[in-house]
C-alpha positions in Angstrom: -52.0 23.2 96.6 -48.5 23.1 95.0 -45.5 24.8 94.5 -44.9 25.4 91.2 -41.9 27.7 91.8 -40.0 25.1 89.4 -40.7 24.7 86.0 -39.1 20.7 85.8 -42.5 19.5 87.9 -45.1 17.5 87.2 -48.4 16.5 89.4 -49.4 13.0 89.1 -53.1 11.7 90.7 -54.7 8.4 90.6 -57.9 8.2 88.9 -59.8 5.3 91.2 -62.3 4.6 93.6 -60.1 2.0 95.1 -56.9 2.5 97.3 -54.3 3.7 94.9 -50.8 1.8 95.2 -48.0 2.7 97.4 -45.5 5.5 97.3 -42.9 3.1 96.3 -44.4 1.0 93.7 -45.5 4.1 91.8 -42.0 5.2 91.9 -40.3 2.3 91.0 -42.9 1.9 88.1 -43.2 4.9 86.6 -39.3 4.7 86.7 -39.0 2.3 84.3 -41.8 3.7 82.3 -40.5 6.9 81.8 -36.3 5.8 81.4 -35.1 9.1 82.5 -31.6 10.8 81.1 -31.8 12.7 84.3 -32.9 12.3 88.0 -36.2 13.0 90.1 -37.8 13.3 93.4 -41.0 12.1 94.3 -43.5 13.5 97.0 -46.4 11.9 98.0 -49.4 14.6 99.2 -51.2 14.9 101.5 -54.8 13.3 100.1 -52.4 9.8 99.2 -53.3 10.0 95.8 -51.2 12.7 94.5 -47.4 13.0 93.8 -45.1 15.6 92.9 -42.1 15.4 90.5 -39.3 16.8 89.9 -36.7 16.3 87.7 -33.2 17.7 87.1 -33.5 17.4 83.5 -36.1 19.8 81.7 -36.6 17.2 78.5 -37.4 14.3 80.6 -40.2 16.7 81.7 -41.3 17.0 78.2 -41.4 13.7 77.1 -43.6 12.4 79.7 -46.1 14.8 78.9 -46.4 13.7 75.3 -46.4 9.9 75.8 -49.4 9.6 78.3 -51.0 8.2 79.8 -49.2 5.9 82.4 -50.5 3.3 84.8 -49.2 1.5 88.0 -50.7 -2.1 88.6 -53.3 -1.1 86.4 -54.3 2.1 88.2 -54.3 5.7 85.9 -52.3 8.3 87.1 -53.1 11.3 85.1 -50.2 13.2 84.9 -50.2 17.1 84.5 -48.2 20.0 83.7 -47.9 22.1 87.4 -48.9 25.6 86.5 -49.9 27.5 90.2 -52.0 29.9 88.6 -54.7 27.2 87.2 -56.6 24.5 88.7 -55.7 21.5 87.8 -58.2 19.1 86.1 -57.4 15.3 86.9 -60.7 14.0 84.7 -59.1 14.1 81.6 -56.1 12.7 80.1 -54.3 12.2 76.8 -54.3 9.0 75.3 -53.0 7.7 72.0 -55.9 5.9 70.6 -56.1 3.3 67.7 -58.5 3.2 65.3 -59.1 -0.3 64.0 -61.2 -1.6 61.1 -61.2 1.6 59.3 -61.7 0.7 55.2 -58.7 1.9 53.3 -61.1 4.2 51.2 -62.0 5.8 54.6 -58.3 6.8 55.2 -58.5 10.5 54.3 -58.4 13.7 55.5 -61.8 14.3 54.4 -62.8 11.4 57.3 -60.8 12.9 60.3 -63.6 15.5 61.6 -66.4 12.1 61.8 -63.0 10.6 63.6 -63.0 13.3 65.9 -66.6 13.2 66.6 -67.0 9.8 67.2 -64.0 9.6 69.1 -65.1 12.6 71.5 -62.9 15.0 71.3 -63.2 17.6 68.2 -59.7 18.7 68.6 -58.1 15.0 68.1 -54.5 14.9 66.3 -53.8 13.0 63.4 -50.7 10.9 65.2 -49.8 8.6 61.8 -50.7 5.0 60.8 -48.8 1.6 61.6 -46.1 0.5 59.6 -48.7 -2.1 57.9 -51.3 0.3 57.4 -53.4 -1.7 60.2 -54.2 1.3 62.4 -54.5 4.8 62.4 -53.3 7.0 65.7 -55.0 9.6 67.0 -53.9 11.7 70.0 -57.1 12.1 72.1 -58.3 14.4 75.6 -60.3 11.3 77.2 -63.0 12.5 79.3 -62.6 10.2 82.3 -65.9 10.8 83.8 -68.1 9.3 81.0 -67.7 5.8 79.2 -65.1 5.2 76.8 -65.7 5.5 73.2 -65.3 1.9 72.0 -66.0 2.7 67.9 -68.5 3.3 65.8 -70.7 1.6 63.1 -70.3 2.1 59.1 -71.5 1.0 56.1 -74.9 1.5 54.2 -76.9 -0.7 56.2 -74.3 0.1 59.4 -73.3 -3.4 59.7 -69.1 -2.8 60.0 -67.7 -1.5 63.1 -64.5 0.1 63.4 -63.2 -0.1 66.8 -61.3 2.3 68.9 -58.2 0.8 71.1 -56.6 2.5 73.8 -52.8 2.5 74.3 -51.4 1.9 78.1 -55.4 1.9 79.6 -55.0 -0.5 82.9 -58.2 -1.0 84.3 -62.0 -0.4 83.7 -65.1 -1.7 84.4 -66.3 -4.5 81.6 -70.2 -3.4 82.2 -70.5 0.3 82.0 -66.8 1.6 79.8 -65.4 4.1 83.0 -62.1 4.4 84.1 -61.3 4.4 87.8 -62.9 0.8 88.6 -63.5 -2.7 87.4 -66.7 -5.0 87.0 -67.1 -5.8 90.7 -67.7 -3.0 91.9 -69.5 -1.1 89.3 -72.9 0.2 90.5 -74.5 1.8 87.2 -76.0 -1.4 85.5 -76.3 -4.5 86.1 -75.6 -6.4 82.6 -72.8 -5.7 80.5 -73.6 -3.4 77.0 -74.0 -5.2 73.9 -73.5 -4.7 70.4 -74.0 -7.0 67.4 -70.6 -8.9 66.5 -71.5 -10.3 63.1 -74.5 -11.0 61.5 -75.1 -13.9 63.5 -73.7 -13.0 67.1 -73.4 -10.3 69.4 -70.4 -9.4 72.2 -70.3 -7.0 74.6 -69.2 -3.5 74.2 -66.7 -3.7 76.6 -63.8 -5.6 77.4 -60.2 -6.6 77.0 -60.1 -5.4 73.1 -60.3 -1.7 74.2 -56.7 -2.2 74.6 -54.3 -1.4 72.7 -51.4 -3.7 74.3 -49.3 -6.8 73.3 -51.3 -10.1 71.6 -50.2 -13.3 73.0 -48.5 -15.1 70.9 -46.4 -18.6 70.4 -43.7 -19.7 68.0 -42.7 -22.7 66.2 -39.2 -23.0 63.8 -39.5 -25.9 61.5 -36.5 -26.5 59.2 -36.8 -29.1 56.4 -35.0 -30.4 54.1 -36.0 -30.1 50.1 -35.3 -32.1 47.0 -31.7 -31.0 45.3 -33.0 -30.1 41.7 -30.0 -28.5 40.7 -28.7 -31.4 39.0 -24.8 -31.4 37.4 -24.7 -27.2 38.1 -23.4 -28.7 41.9 -20.3 -29.8 40.4 -19.4 -26.2 39.8 -19.1 -25.6 43.7 -16.0 -25.4 45.3 -17.3 -25.2 48.4 -20.3 -26.6 50.4 -23.1 -24.6 51.0 -26.6 -24.1 52.3 -29.6 -22.6 50.6 -32.0 -21.2 52.6 -36.0 -20.3 51.5 -37.8 -18.1 54.8 -41.4 -18.6 54.8 -43.6 -16.6 57.4 -47.0 -18.0 58.4 -49.5 -16.4 60.2 -52.4 -18.3 62.4 -54.8 -16.3 64.1 -56.2 -18.1 67.0 -59.8 -17.7 68.4 -60.9 -20.6 70.7 -61.2 -23.5 68.3 -61.4 -21.2 65.5 -57.9 -20.9 63.4 -57.5 -18.3 60.2 -53.7 -18.6 58.5 -52.0 -16.2 56.0 -48.4 -17.3 54.2 -46.0 -15.1 53.1 -42.5 -16.4 51.6 -40.1 -13.6 52.5 -36.5 -14.3 50.5 -34.0 -16.8 50.0 -30.4 -16.4 51.0 -26.9 -18.8 50.8 -23.9 -19.0 53.1 -21.1 -21.1 52.9 -21.0 -24.3 55.3 -17.8 -23.3 57.0 -19.7 -20.0 58.4 -21.0 -22.1 61.2 -17.2 -22.3 62.9 -15.8 -18.9 61.5 -16.3 -16.7 64.6 -16.4 -13.1 64.6 -16.9 -10.7 67.3 -20.3 -8.6 67.5 -21.0 -5.8 68.6 -21.6 -5.8 71.8 -18.3 -8.0 72.0 -19.6 -11.2 72.4 -18.2 -14.1 69.4 -20.7 -15.6 67.5 -20.2 -17.1 64.3 -20.6 -15.8 61.1 -23.4 -17.9 60.4 -25.3 -16.3 63.2 -24.9 -13.2 61.8 -25.9 -13.9 58.4 -29.2 -15.7 59.9 -29.9 -12.8 61.9 -29.8 -10.2 59.2 -32.1 -12.3 57.3 -34.5 -12.7 59.4 -34.9 -9.4 61.4 -33.4 -7.1 59.8 -34.7 -7.9 55.8 -37.8 -8.9 57.2 -40.3 -6.0 55.4 -41.6 -4.0 59.1 -45.5 -3.8 57.5 -45.7 -7.6 57.6 -45.2 -6.7 61.3 -44.4 -10.1 62.3 -40.6 -9.7 63.3 -41.6 -7.7 66.7 -43.5 -10.7 67.8 -40.7 -13.3 67.3 -38.2 -14.5 70.1 -34.4 -14.6 68.9 -34.3 -17.9 67.2 -30.8 -17.6 65.8 -28.9 -19.8 68.2 -30.5 -22.9 68.4 -31.2 -22.5 63.9 -27.4 -22.6 63.9 -27.2 -25.4 66.3 -29.3 -27.0 64.3 -27.8 -26.7 61.1 -24.6 -28.1 62.0 -26.3 -31.1 62.9 -27.8 -31.1 59.5 -24.4 -30.8 57.8 -22.8 -33.4 60.3 -26.3 -36.0 59.4 -27.0 -35.0 55.8 -24.3 -33.9 53.9 -22.0 -36.6 52.1 -18.4 -35.7 51.3 -19.8 -35.3 47.8 -22.8 -33.1 49.1 -22.1 -29.1 48.0 -25.6 -27.8 48.0 -28.3 -28.3 50.6 -31.2 -26.6 49.9 -33.9 -26.1 53.2 -37.1 -24.2 54.1 -37.1 -22.2 57.4 -40.9 -21.9 58.3 -41.3 -19.7 61.1 -45.1 -20.1 62.5 -46.3 -17.3 64.6 -49.6 -18.1 66.6 -51.6 -15.3 67.5 -54.2 -15.4 70.1 -57.0 -13.1 69.9 -60.2 -12.3 71.5 -63.7 -12.8 69.5 -64.0 -8.9 69.0 -59.8 -8.7 67.4 -60.5 -12.2 65.7 -63.7 -10.3 63.7 -61.8 -7.2 63.1 -58.7 -8.9 61.9 -61.5 -11.4 59.4 -62.5 -7.8 58.2 -58.7 -6.4 57.4 -58.4 -10.1 55.6 -61.1 -9.5 53.5 -60.7 -5.9 52.5 -57.2 -6.8 51.6 -58.0 -9.8 49.5 -60.7 -7.7 47.5 -57.8 -5.2 46.9 -55.9 -7.8 45.5 -58.0 -9.3 43.1 -59.0 -5.4 42.2 -55.4 -4.5 41.3 -55.6 -8.0 39.5 -58.2 -6.5 37.5 -56.6 -3.4 36.6 -54.0 -5.1 34.9 -56.0 -7.5 33.3 -58.2 -4.3 31.4 -55.0 -2.3 30.8 -53.6 -5.1 28.8 -56.6 -5.4 27.2 -57.0 -2.0 26.6 -61.4 -3.0 27.6 -63.2 0.6 28.0 -61.1 2.0 30.3 -63.0 5.4 30.5 -66.1 3.4 31.2 -67.1 4.4 35.2 -70.1 2.0 35.2 -68.4 -0.7 33.6 -65.5 -0.6 36.8 -68.8 -0.1 38.7 -70.2 -3.6 37.4 -66.8 -5.2 37.5 -65.9 -4.2 41.2 -69.4 -5.6 42.2 -68.5 -8.8 40.3 -65.5 -9.3 41.9 -66.8 -9.0 45.3 -69.9 -10.7 45.0 -67.4 -14.0 43.8 -65.8 -13.8 46.9 -68.5 -13.3 48.8 -67.9 -10.9 50.6 -71.0 -9.1 50.2 -70.7 -7.2 53.0 -69.2 -4.5 51.0 -70.9 -4.4 47.9 -72.4 -1.2 49.4 -72.7 1.7 47.3 -70.3 4.1 48.8 -67.4 1.6 48.6 -68.0 0.7 45.3 -68.0 3.8 43.9 -65.1 5.2 45.4 -63.2 2.2 44.7 -64.3 2.0 40.9 -63.4 5.7 40.7 -60.2 5.2 42.1 -59.2 2.0 39.7 -60.1 4.1 36.3 -58.4 6.7 37.8 -55.2 4.2 38.0 -55.3 2.3 34.4 -55.3 5.6 32.8 -52.4 6.3 34.5 -50.7 3.5 33.8 -52.3 3.6 30.4 -50.5 6.4 29.8 -47.4 5.7 31.0 -47.2 3.0 29.1 -47.8 5.1 26.0 -45.6 7.9 26.8 -42.2 5.8 28.0 -42.2 2.6 27.2 -41.8 0.4 24.0 -41.2 -3.3 23.6 -37.9 -5.0 22.9 -38.1 -6.5 19.4 -38.9 -10.3 20.4 -36.2 -12.3 17.9 -33.8 -10.2 19.9 -35.2 -10.5 23.2 -34.9 -14.5 22.0 -31.6 -14.1 21.0 -29.4 -12.9 23.8 -26.8 -14.8 25.5 -28.3 -17.1 28.5 -27.1 -19.6 30.8 -27.1 -21.6 33.7 -26.0 -19.7 37.2 -23.1 -22.3 38.6 -20.8 -22.1 41.4 -18.7 -19.3 40.7 -21.4 -17.3 38.9 -23.2 -16.7 42.5 -19.8 -15.4 44.1 -19.4 -12.4 41.1 -22.6 -11.8 39.9 -24.8 -8.9 41.9 -28.1 -9.9 42.4 -30.6 -9.1 40.0 -32.1 -5.7 39.7 -34.9 -6.3 39.1 -36.2 -8.7 42.0 -33.5 -7.4 43.7 -32.8 -11.4 44.4 -29.6 -13.1 44.1 -28.5 -15.1 41.4 -29.0 -18.9 42.6 -27.4 -22.2 41.5 -29.0 -23.6 38.3 -31.3 -20.9 37.2 -31.2 -19.3 34.3 -29.6 -15.8 33.5 -30.2 -13.8 30.7 -26.4 -11.3 29.8 -27.1 -8.0 27.5 -25.0 -7.8 24.8 -22.4 -4.5 25.0 -22.7 -3.8 28.6 -22.6 -7.5 29.7 -25.3 -6.7 32.7 -27.1 -9.5 33.9 -30.7 -10.5 34.8 -32.7 -13.2 35.4 -33.9 -14.6 32.6 -37.8 -14.6 33.9 -37.4 -11.3 34.9 -35.9 -9.6 31.5 -38.3 -11.1 29.4 -41.1 -9.5 31.3 -38.7 -6.3 31.4 -38.5 -6.2 27.2 -42.4 -7.0 26.9 -43.3 -3.4 27.7 -39.4 -1.4 27.4 -36.3 -1.7 25.5 -33.8 -0.4 27.4 -31.3 -2.2 30.0 -32.6 -1.9 33.3 -29.4 -0.6 34.6 -27.8 1.4 31.9 -30.3 2.4 29.2 -28.5 0.4 26.8 -31.5 0.3 24.1 -32.2 -3.2 21.9 -34.1 -2.5 18.6 -37.6 -2.3 19.3 -40.5 -4.1 18.0 -41.9 -3.0 14.8 
């Protein structure tokens, strides 16, 4: 059927019961998706559903096969390697599938066979985890003749749903879950298949939540002036400066329900003169120094695990203009320090299924934070660290107090208690072997001072918290080596050790 003489060829066939996209749409869409390093020629074959693609560069062909699947105007096109000696099966395709809502204690190699079985491919390959550890990715061969696998239940009472999301899924039927037609043309069932969503409601099994695609988002930026609390220290400044605190707030919206999570990221400062100091950026466009500083602090230094930045529009230019207005209207001739809070509110519009999944993730992270606090507290008190039953009881108590009783099943509590016990023992052993608290009277006698204007320019960031020294903060200087840290940071440090964090200079140990 095909001329397979060229090793640089692929063949693609639309998997649909309807009229496939035109040849022009197919070539234009796939060129955009594939971003070729060389060129390609496209030939439409006689059946109208099948296309032959020939590439000038072999690496283009290999890249395309690795990144399947693809769709044109929502219609799946199954791409296969062209091997003339074999019959090509266009009823299966390779998908990247995200496993969503899997508890952390099940994210292990031992659970991979269960995932393979549930997703319908015993040879599914682990493909990594998302930056924020919310998803596990599997490379899966999907049988297109069968309904998509939506996910599976776990837990002692089978009351928690772990979902599958398919990248580049395109159109499929929300009634029966089969790719190749949509609900309006489904003849297999009259009513959509349903499952339990939570303890009080149900949902359709198949819907847009099976697509792993960009979430609809909106972004709001608030820049607020904070009270000036640096007092007389402001007089030590030789030039006017902005001090900006950055706060991200995520709002997950589902119909009339809104869940929020707030994370403070960092603080940064820069001279007001940067607003008007032009520099040439990497793309040879003149921008201000302030533009470069703000963009670096918001977009480059934000931890990728938060997942916020990829959904944000570039607001740097508008912030620079707003800061110019603030300087003009709010700075008097005597002002040299203006503290602002930059609040970035990202609103995610979710389906009810994705919202329920997000709630599960939030609950699990909340439980983890409380268990970490419990471990720290018990290590400090040396509270019977080797009693597994004690750990299990206290973890049940934590979960119960938080109202998350659905996480109380034995397998979770047992695994987490065992892990908590091991973590506590490791912390205790490390503390015994490696650290001796510093003498309290010596620590109290260390030189302390208020950070002034010149200090901010000469001092390095505190290596304990990695933040800069800001105006009017209290800093502590070490004897002999003269290394400087935030007072609050170094005091906590010397509660568990007696060495300088930078050079190892030793203070007298606590007797």
